Steps between C-alpha positions, in 0.01 A plus 500: 500500500339299781682186381826694494441625852411155638802332339744754646331495840549122496865528401561770759355268766689180413823629343748396767873475440616832355532633143625179335200305633261781401635494144457123490138525613425775250651295220282206598185716536526735200698301243408138559152504653324812377708568187465874551853562372747302290815361659720734296296806603518381862880474476527841335301658782707313755815644347349850496401461866860410581627809314298754701520581872254348742365151589541300180227239565243769588595696191464186291141465626439867425632442147252216453212716625604781268520268200144374566308817595728801466519752782207352692650153479835637616345646815276199570778244459755685707267603783335158529837324511635735768186536714482152672863514612476862610195424717660192652829681571303786665328251733835340587653844561214589736560178694873571500448851643265366768690188607854580387558166324417309183226238466649151481454351155805276480307180439305644204818648347677168548260340253449794264867568422586175315171519306590853389839376379321241287277771350807709406680200346191421287484862378869507410461174307190615311629849415847381399357310203383831355779727623795280391428541129867472406812344647626850581192584708523161676865575581405845630243347730749245638764771546250723675420215738870443573592864566184547708601211723848654519341814645483746211234771530176428311536836326845406370377153399227651281738762358749224415226292333385796290860586407587150380178456301518839331875473449460166325228648278721800423794282397279272294329789320805730486292768672503719806217478753353714770641280775721756668211746525277237663766400752594857591132595536431210731815551706424867536169425671689319777579816693660447839311609812693757701514432874461747781584481867232732641167351606201637304156552663236254378285652227238324286600710199865408549398134538311510171782676315761257638311200368424678173874554454581137587232368266647715221857374522516151653565207270519132588370288784384565851861475616590801285197678647641427849812700423297802389269475804790478743673802351182710500325408824788404730810684382334812368165560673554287815133396505562124540724266694692215339260247657192682370641505148588129507151417630347716225693316230403163656132596475545586133662161442242271661181680394352447151522759228775757437803500729489879475210500749784520750430872449149453638642353822751784541235759422273362775785498753586861423160657435220255579228427245561821302871426492431148366282637220748773403803268511325240284387762250843661488701186426262354240394819316820524288446145372153591366645806324800317354277224362257752349787683329693195380211268409420657160870484404537120516360426148736764357791348686425162344497658151850646552765230437756633745241577770347158446846344549540692825156387616578136414817522706318648796235224478772233509675676786174529694449124480854452626415722797183300567698175493755648740222609736350151490837344591579751776157478660492125452811456713321676786159337438597136457662428833392143583324193362138631533579821309681299232190282465274811475728639225504174304125443525431865403723474194331176396150648537596815308686336213282191465151624584542882482323543831378849587766684706237620751412143594866410514586786737197425718581130522865569579401747773268244659769232476759722662261593781416134569867400501592780737 
């Protein structure tokens, strides 16, 4: 248990770059280095994390903790991964409230971003060798990449991937699957938030329930989360300004750990330290519950041919989404010759020498600071 706690505390402290980078670091840590979980099991849990609401990379870590030590491992893994980022975001929020501006970290981010892209590319390459077991799954992954770059919603990309994989299985086996049930069930969870024009008095209970609701229905990346946050806290409750929300999302992007710690920042702005704790608990609590409920079902899913086909499709689609994220973020991260060099050197060190991602991120941060 202590080893589990220390590993997730380390990941929560160094995991810059958002969900795709977190997944890459977890794959390197748990599959390659420690061999706690097989690559196929890792991919299955990644697919399951993409099929339930909440922060997918955090839920993937919770899945790993649950597979190692049951309920205690689930709590230890999730809390230790979230805690470093939540504490750092709280400190930044306190400085923001006092000084009204953000600490300047542009130089560090300048170096970190291309290194993070290299980490994501390495993960996509490593995982694709297991996920693309057939030409169909490889084609699904490539198609998912293409439609993601075109702008299709991640939810629709995964639904499409599951549909094609299960549909192909159904045609090949002359059988009917459970695909329509899975898609309808997932789509039904995406309930729209209803706006309101009247301002609502600030209440810690309302703050907690708002984040509990968002954590229970939001799928996808931090950009999807932004839409939910804007509807709830600007359009409906009128607790934040546009600038405060943008600053909150920026903090979630450049701090390590889950991007969903944006909730911690907003909670502190609205209700101080108690607000930060309640907001963080509210948005992450559904993820713990969903993992606990769905974790025991994964072996059964793999034993069902049609469910296994759906899961294979979602795995391939998830890798397509990761590749799309790497491309989209790479266009913003690699902006000049120094960042291109950082990307190239990082890829070389990862693929040739399998350097630890923590050292890579630290070295890139120092390089970016020196250049700036």
